[in-house]
Structure formats: structure tokens, C-alpha cells
C-alpha positions, 0 to 999 in steps of 0.5 A: 477484546478483538485485536489485529496484529500488524507487522510494520516493515522497515519503519526506519527506512521506508517512510517517504511522504508521511507513510507512517500516517497509515499506521496511525490511521489504522490504529486510530480507527481500530481503537475508536471502535474498541478493537486493539491494534498491536503494531510490531516493527521489523527492520534489518537485524531484528528476529525473523518474523513469521508473516502468517502470524499477522493479520496485516503487513504494511510497508511504505515507500523508499528511494532506489538506494533503500530498495537495493538494501532492503531487497537483500534482507527481504529476499530471505523471507520470499517463501514465507511472504508468498505463503502469507499472501496465499493464506489471506494475510492482508498486505498494504504496499506503498511505492517502493514496497509495491515495486519490491513485490514484483519481479524486479526493479531496473534502475536508471543505470540499468542495474537490476534489483531483484524483486520477491516475485510474489506478483508478475509485474515489474518496474523499470526507471526511465533514463531521465532522472528529472522526469517523474510521475509526480503530483496529486492523483485520484483513482476510482476503485471498487470495494465490496461492490461499491465504487469509491474515489481514492485520493493520493500523491504520486512521485515515482520515476519507475514505470510499472508494467504487466499489471493483471489486476489494477487497484483502480482507474486513473481519473487524474494523474499518471498511475503505474506509468506516464499517462496510464489508465490504471494505477496500482495492483489489487487483490482482495487481500493486497493493495499495492499502490504509488499513492502516498499522502498518507493514503489512508488519512485521505480515504477513510472508506478504504481504511475501513475496507482493510480493517473489516477484511482483516477482522472478518478473516481473523474471527470468521465473522461478518463484522459490522463496523461502527460508523465513525464521525468522518465529517471533517475527512469527507469535507476535505475530500469534497474540496479536493475532488472539486479542486481536481475536477473529479 
């Protein structure tokens, strides 16, 4: 039986707005096709993980306080994470995790939380704590040469700059910063985004992109995923996109 090994970073701390649902969706769509999902959590105090041993690494969102705590722990794995990214391991990073993989996060009081510097972007919070990029959001991205709309929910005060390769174009919402035309950061094996919701529950096509990438890489095959019955999910998407006028 083919399997995917997934590392779930800090499930006890990085879990805003149902981000754990992304793990549940990945497991469900793998197992419905006869693949095995091995989910291994890592948090502070656990034995050090070898990031290159995994097919997919997932980390969810967290507030400034949590990011400061986690940055101190995560920084020890900086080189191992960089090597895993360069080796093609897939990384799905939501909100706070997205920010931590950049150069730094500058808080409201001017405090600097050092990032892993895996990527060149950086994030700075605005002075007014009450002013946030918050609400439903729709972006358009391209997956394997096909355009698709991705639906989510954003809630972030941090404004992310110096994005070289965005995840998608904003159709509704803010994106990386107030009124931005782009959202997130994207490489073939990296999706870093502010979209909560959970992201994958609302976007089965995106989930399958990630699953196929990981399976193809692991088994060196062009694996054809068996279609699943996504009628309910697609109906929900149709209604949301109609409501959002997207």
C-alpha cells in the first residue's frame, strides 16, 4: 500500500480557525483512494524530527505570543528545514507559520521575532491593533497549468512584503497586506498562505494537487488520482462564489 508521511508541527499551539481540519481532509482523501496517511505530530520537547524523512510538513496559524515561543524552538531546525525544502518535501504553511518561514516578523511594539529565513519575504504589523485584514477571501491560482479559485478566511494584522512568487491573485479580500493584488507565497512544493477555514476543506482541487505532488515525488510515478464524489463540496463552492460575486 502506498503511503504518505506527514509531519504536523505544533498541533497543540498552532491551531487557529480549524486549521487541524487540513490534516483531517488530507487523511480522508488519501484513505478514500486506498493510500495510507501516517500523521506524526511534533511539539516543544519532542525528539527532533528529520524533515527530509517526510513527504509533507504542515503548520497552522497562531498569534504573536505563540509565534515568539515557537520561533525559539523552530530556529534550531533552520538548516534541516532548508534542506527539506530544497529536496522537494512539500510544505503547507498557514498564517503564523507562513510568517515564521520568512526573514522576520515585526510586532506592534516594534519587537522583532526572527524568522527561519527560508524565504526572502518579511512581515510587519501595523500600529493599530484593531485594524486587521479580516473576512472571507477568494484568490485565483494556477495548479498544473489549470486556473482555479481558492476560497478561505483571513484574519491577520501582519502585512507581508517582498513576495517573489505569490500563491494567487486576489479576487475578493486583502491578501498579503491591505488592498494587495496578491496573496501568499508559492513554489511547486510550498504553499504559504493566510487562508484559514480550514483551507483544504473548501478546496478539494487544491488538496489533490498537494496529494498528487507528494505521491509522484515519493514513488517517482505520474500517479492518476481516482476521482472522488465532490458534489457536495462543489455545490458549497458554487454558492459561496456566487455570494461573493466571484
